[in-house]
BALOBA-1460 file (C-alpha; in Angstrom, 3 decimals):
// residues 99
<rec num="1" residu="m" x="-64.353" y="22.072" z="121.141"/>
<rec num="2" residu="s" x="-64.186" y="23.903" z="117.873"/>
<rec num="3" residu="r" x="-67.068" y="23.726" z="115.487"/>
<rec num="4" residu="r" x="-64.955" y="22.706" z="112.511"/>
<rec num="5" residu="c" x="-65.264" y="19.652" z="110.287"/>
<rec num="6" residu="m" x="-62.085" y="17.540" z="110.193"/>
<rec num="7" residu="v" x="-62.915" y="16.358" z="106.665"/>
<rec num="8" residu="t" x="-64.148" y="19.398" z="104.740"/>
<rec num="9" residu="g" x="-62.851" y="22.178" z="106.968"/>
<rec num="10" residu="k" x="-66.275" y="23.796" z="107.247"/>
<rec num="11" residu="g" x="-66.542" y="26.175" z="110.173"/>
<rec num="12" residu="v" x="-68.772" y="28.819" z="111.704"/>
<rec num="13" residu="l" x="-69.962" y="31.634" z="109.426"/>
<rec num="14" residu="v" x="-71.327" y="34.958" z="110.621"/>
<rec num="15" residu="g" x="-74.072" y="37.108" z="109.182"/>
<rec num="16" residu="n" x="-77.144" y="39.117" z="110.027"/>
<rec num="17" residu="n" x="-80.689" y="38.395" z="111.091"/>
<rec num="18" residu="v" x="-82.757" y="40.847" z="109.050"/>
<rec num="19" residu="s" x="-86.187" y="41.696" z="110.376"/>
<rec num="20" residu="h" x="-89.118" y="42.899" z="108.305"/>
<rec num="21" residu="a" x="-88.212" y="46.449" z="109.363"/>
<rec num="22" residu="k" x="-84.633" y="45.838" z="108.054"/>
<rec num="23" residu="n" x="-83.148" y="45.847" z="111.567"/>
<rec num="24" residu="r" x="-79.915" y="43.878" z="111.488"/>
<rec num="25" residu="t" x="-78.539" y="41.875" z="114.399"/>
<rec num="26" residu="r" x="-75.491" y="39.638" z="114.223"/>
<rec num="27" residu="r" x="-75.889" y="35.871" z="114.189"/>
<rec num="28" residu="r" x="-73.821" y="32.742" z="113.670"/>
<rec num="29" residu="f" x="-74.395" y="30.002" z="111.118"/>
<rec num="30" residu="l" x="-73.193" y="26.755" z="112.709"/>
<rec num="31" residu="p" x="-72.138" y="23.736" z="110.621"/>
<rec num="32" residu="n" x="-73.850" y="20.417" z="111.291"/>
<rec num="33" residu="v" x="-70.824" y="18.827" z="112.974"/>
<rec num="34" residu="q" x="-71.224" y="15.333" z="114.462"/>
<rec num="35" residu="d" x="-68.951" y="13.233" z="116.661"/>
<rec num="36" residu="t" x="-68.736" y="9.953" z="114.783"/>
<rec num="37" residu="s" x="-66.472" y="6.978" z="114.252"/>
<rec num="38" residu="v" x="-65.634" y="5.467" z="110.878"/>
<rec num="39" residu="y" x="-64.380" y="1.911" z="110.424"/>
<rec num="40" residu="s" x="-60.963" y="1.538" z="108.804"/>
<rec num="41" residu="e" x="-60.661" y="-1.768" z="106.945"/>
<rec num="42" residu="a" x="-56.874" y="-1.495" z="106.668"/>
<rec num="43" residu="l" x="-56.400" y="-1.041" z="110.415"/>
<rec num="44" residu="g" x="-59.368" y="-3.095" z="111.580"/>
<rec num="45" residu="t" x="-60.370" y="-0.363" z="114.043"/>
<rec num="46" residu="e" x="-62.648" y="2.634" z="114.222"/>
<rec num="47" residu="i" x="-61.340" y="6.177" z="113.802"/>
<rec num="48" residu="k" x="-63.118" y="8.865" z="115.805"/>
<rec num="49" residu="l" x="-63.916" y="12.002" z="113.817"/>
<rec num="50" residu="r" x="-65.640" y="15.309" z="114.305"/>
<rec num="51" residu="a" x="-67.153" y="15.707" z="110.859"/>
<rec num="52" residu="s" x="-70.033" y="17.507" z="109.214"/>
<rec num="53" residu="t" x="-72.728" y="15.425" z="107.596"/>
<rec num="54" residu="n" x="-71.348" y="16.534" z="104.243"/>
<rec num="55" residu="g" x="-67.901" y="15.297" z="105.318"/>
<rec num="56" residu="i" x="-69.309" y="11.902" z="106.303"/>
<rec num="57" residu="r" x="-70.931" y="11.620" z="102.879"/>
<rec num="58" residu="t" x="-67.627" y="12.601" z="101.245"/>
<rec num="59" residu="i" x="-65.860" y="9.731" z="103.007"/>
<rec num="60" residu="e" x="-68.557" y="7.242" z="101.979"/>
<rec num="61" residu="v" x="-68.582" y="8.387" z="98.335"/>
<rec num="62" residu="n" x="-64.796" y="7.958" z="98.118"/>
<rec num="63" residu="g" x="-64.995" y="4.336" z="99.268"/>
<rec num="64" residu="g" x="-64.331" y="4.642" z="102.991"/>
<rec num="65" residu="i" x="-61.899" y="6.367" z="105.309"/>
<rec num="66" residu="d" x="-58.856" y="4.469" z="103.989"/>
<rec num="67" residu="q" x="-59.346" y="5.502" z="100.358"/>
<rec num="68" residu="w" x="-60.234" y="9.056" z="101.332"/>
<rec num="69" residu="l" x="-57.134" y="9.461" z="103.532"/>
<rec num="70" residu="m" x="-54.882" y="8.153" z="100.769"/>
<rec num="71" residu="s" x="-56.443" y="10.440" z="98.127"/>
<rec num="72" residu="i" x="-55.798" y="13.656" z="100.093"/>
<rec num="73" residu="a" x="-52.354" y="15.256" z="100.348"/>
<rec num="74" residu="p" x="-50.997" y="15.139" z="103.920"/>
<rec num="75" residu="t" x="-50.583" y="18.916" z="103.984"/>
<rec num="76" residu="k" x="-54.304" y="19.384" z="103.305"/>
<rec num="77" residu="l" x="-55.394" y="17.023" z="106.081"/>
<rec num="78" residu="d" x="-56.480" y="18.118" z="109.535"/>
<rec num="79" residu="p" x="-53.449" y="17.762" z="111.858"/>
<rec num="80" residu="k" x="-55.318" y="15.190" z="113.962"/>
<rec num="81" residu="l" x="-55.847" y="12.959" z="110.905"/>
<rec num="82" residu="r" x="-52.219" y="12.965" z="109.698"/>
<rec num="83" residu="p" x="-51.070" y="10.191" z="112.081"/>
<rec num="84" residu="w" x="-54.017" y="8.062" z="110.942"/>
<rec num="85" residu="r" x="-52.931" y="8.493" z="107.321"/>
<rec num="86" residu="v" x="-49.433" y="7.238" z="108.180"/>
<rec num="87" residu="k" x="-50.891" y="4.205" z="109.992"/>
<rec num="88" residu="v" x="-53.176" y="3.369" z="107.065"/>
<rec num="89" residu="e" x="-50.272" y="3.792" z="104.623"/>
<rec num="90" residu="k" x="-48.144" y="1.328" z="106.612"/>
<rec num="91" residu="a" x="-51.010" y="-1.168" z="106.965"/>
<rec num="92" residu="l" x="-51.744" y="-1.092" z="103.215"/>
<rec num="93" residu="a" x="-48.032" y="-1.529" z="102.402"/>
<rec num="94" residu="k" x="-47.854" y="-4.471" z="104.791"/>
<rec num="95" residu="k" x="-50.871" y="-6.133" z="103.169"/>
<rec num="96" residu="a" x="-49.415" y="-5.559" z="99.691"/>
<rec num="97" residu="a" x="-46.095" y="-7.135" z="100.748"/>
<rec num="98" residu="v" x="-47.880" y="-10.251" z="102.066"/>
<rec num="99" residu="k" x="-49.684" y="-10.862" z="98.769"/>
């Protein structure tokens, strides 16, 4: 599994541990990536994500996974989320046609 957020695209960074004597050894800075599921109101199901805590907050601030998916261009989405965007688009169009 890659350590990359599906929402923000955050990944592993590399740098140095610097001791008091200025000795430098390589280290990795890992993002706080969580396996989580977010409820989609349009689909009525949960979508499984691998997102950083910042990415989860981004979804919540934008009003949920449905609104966030529709606000992002498909080319900027993670390839695993593109089919979900199409499904949400169809579900929202179907609900709009019923009203």
